[in-house]
C-alpha positions in Angstrom: 78.0 10.9 35.8 74.8 9.4 36.0 73.7 7.6 39.4 73.8 3.9 38.5 77.6 3.8 36.8 76.6 4.2 33.8 78.9 7.0 32.0 76.2 9.9 29.7 77.6 10.5 26.4 74.9 13.1 25.9 76.2 16.8 27.7 74.5 18.7 29.7 70.5 19.6 28.9 70.1 18.0 26.1 67.6 14.6 25.9 69.0 11.0 24.8 68.6 10.0 21.2 65.4 8.3 21.8 63.2 10.8 22.9 64.0 12.6 20.2 63.0 10.7 17.6 59.7 9.4 19.8 59.2 13.2 19.7 59.1 13.6 15.8 56.9 9.7 16.3 54.6 12.3 18.0 55.0 14.9 15.7 54.5 13.1 12.0 51.7 10.9 13.6 49.9 14.2 14.3 50.4 15.5 10.8 49.2 12.5 9.0 45.7 12.6 11.6 44.9 16.1 10.6 46.1 15.1 6.3 42.8 12.3 7.6 40.8 14.7 9.0 41.5 16.7 6.2 41.0 14.1 3.0 37.8 12.7 5.2 36.1 16.5 5.2 36.5 16.7 1.1 35.6 13.1 0.6 32.4 13.8 3.0 32.3 17.4 0.5 32.0 16.0 -3.0 30.3 12.6 -1.9 27.6 15.0 -0.3 27.7 17.8 -3.5 27.5 14.4 -5.9 24.2 12.8 -3.9 22.3 16.3 -4.6 21.2 15.6 -8.1 20.6 11.7 -6.9 17.7 12.9 -4.1 16.9 15.1 -6.9 15.8 12.3 -9.4 14.7 10.3 -6.4 12.1 12.4 -5.2 10.7 14.5 -8.1 7.4 12.3 -8.6 6.8 13.1 -5.1 7.8 16.9 -6.2 6.4 17.5 -10.1 3.8 19.1 -10.6 1.9 19.3 -14.2 1.4 22.2 -16.4 -1.9 23.5 -15.5 -4.0 24.3 -18.0 -6.1 26.8 -19.6 -10.2 27.2 -19.1 -10.6 26.8 -22.7 -13.7 28.1 -24.4 -16.4 26.4 -26.6 -19.4 28.6 -26.8 -22.7 29.6 -25.8 -24.4 27.9 -23.3 -27.6 27.6 -25.1 -26.3 26.1 -28.9 -25.7 22.9 -25.9 -29.4 23.5 -24.6 -30.7 20.9 -28.0 -28.2 18.2 -28.6 -29.3 15.6 -30.6 -26.1 14.1 -31.4 -23.0 14.6 -29.4 -21.3 18.1 -30.9 -17.8 18.0 -31.4 -14.9 21.2 -30.4 -11.6 21.5 -31.3 -9.9 23.5 -28.8 -6.2 24.4 -28.1 -4.2 23.5 -24.9 -1.0 24.7 -24.3 2.2 23.9 -21.7 5.0 24.3 -21.1 7.4 21.5 -20.3 10.5 23.3 -19.2 11.3 25.4 -21.6 10.5 24.0 -24.7 6.1 26.1 -24.4 3.5 23.3 -27.1 0.4 24.8 -28.3 -1.8 21.6 -29.3 -5.2 21.0 -30.3 -7.6 18.7 -29.3 -11.1 18.0 -29.8 -14.0 17.1 -26.8 -17.2 16.2 -27.3 -20.2 18.5 -25.3 -22.6 16.2 -24.9 -25.8 15.5 -22.1 -25.8 13.5 -19.6 -27.8 10.5 -18.5 -29.9 13.3 -16.4 -29.9 15.7 -18.5 -27.4 18.1 -18.5 -24.9 19.3 -20.7 -21.1 16.9 -20.3 -17.6 17.8 -21.6 -15.9 14.6 -22.9 -12.0 14.0 -24.1 -12.0 12.2 -27.0 -9.2 10.1 -25.9 -9.8 6.2 -25.6 -9.3 4.5 -22.6 -8.2 2.2 -23.5 -4.6 3.3 -25.8 -4.9 6.0 -26.4 -6.6 7.0 -30.3 -9.2 9.3 -30.3 -13.1 8.0 -30.9 -15.1 8.9 -33.8 -19.0 9.6 -33.0 -20.9 7.2 -35.3 -24.2 8.8 -36.8 -25.7 5.6 -37.6 -25.0 3.5 -34.8 -25.2 6.6 -31.8 -23.0 5.7 -30.3 -18.8 6.8 -29.9 -16.7 3.5 -32.0 -13.7 3.4 -30.9 -11.5 2.7 -34.3 -8.6 1.4 -33.3 -9.8 -1.4 -31.2 -13.8 -1.8 -31.8 -14.4 -0.1 -27.8 -17.8 1.2 -28.6 -19.2 4.3 -25.6 -22.7 5.2 -25.1 -23.8 8.8 -25.9 -23.0 9.8 -22.9 -19.8 7.9 -23.0 -21.1 5.3 -20.7 -19.0 2.2 -21.8 -20.3 -0.7 -24.3 -18.4 -2.9 -24.8 -14.4 -3.6 -25.8 -11.3 -3.8 -23.8 -11.8 -0.2 -22.7 -12.1 -0.8 -18.9 -14.6 2.4 -18.0 -16.2 4.6 -20.1 -14.9 7.7 -21.7 -13.2 10.8 -19.3 -15.8 13.6 -18.3 -13.4 16.6 -18.1 -14.4 19.9 -16.3 -15.9 22.0 -17.1 -17.9 25.5 -16.2 -20.7 28.3 -17.3 -19.5 31.8 -18.0 -20.6 34.6 -18.8 -22.9 32.2 -20.4 -20.2 30.6 -22.2 -19.1 27.5 -21.7 -15.6 26.4 -20.9 -14.3 23.4 -20.1 -10.3 22.6 -18.7 -8.9 19.2 -20.4 -6.7 17.1 -19.4 -4.9 13.5 -20.0 -6.0 11.0 -17.5 -4.0 7.1 -17.2 -4.8 4.8 -19.6 -5.9 1.2 -18.7 -6.8 1.6 -15.4 -10.1 1.1 -14.7 -10.5 4.1 -12.6 -10.5 7.7 -13.8 -6.6 8.9 -12.5 -5.6 12.2 -14.1 -1.5 12.4 -15.8 -1.8 15.9 -17.1 
């Protein structure tokens, strides 16, 4: 008997049925929240793993390094001291693209600049990348693709090219003229290295 006059059906030491239900609900709620936390953590880990390639793809242009080109010999500097016309030489370029190693040949012109110093020009037209030959009769470089023309020192004379022929980095080592070939962006007025 309770103090209010009601008779309790529960034996002494047992809780009412309502309290037992509340405890089970609390236990189930605790399990559910624990499973929810586990699912959320698992989803976050999977999302982080899947985002790694996307982040790498997004920042790749910022961290990319082009293949470092090596110096290629062109011959003794004395061979180019009395140039009347540009001299053409073919060099080999080694490029590493991932696991693939490619060796290609490119032509360069050895000529003199306006001050009479030896310089090396790329034979690639800065307009759309055609190979520019030297025209001995006209005493100028003439691109066969779009009729661009350049003076013997590579300066632009006429045509759709926005700049003159690109000069390449050169040096003299042990009496040998050496050049480092590079590719430059086309269809722009400034000389921008792309590889």
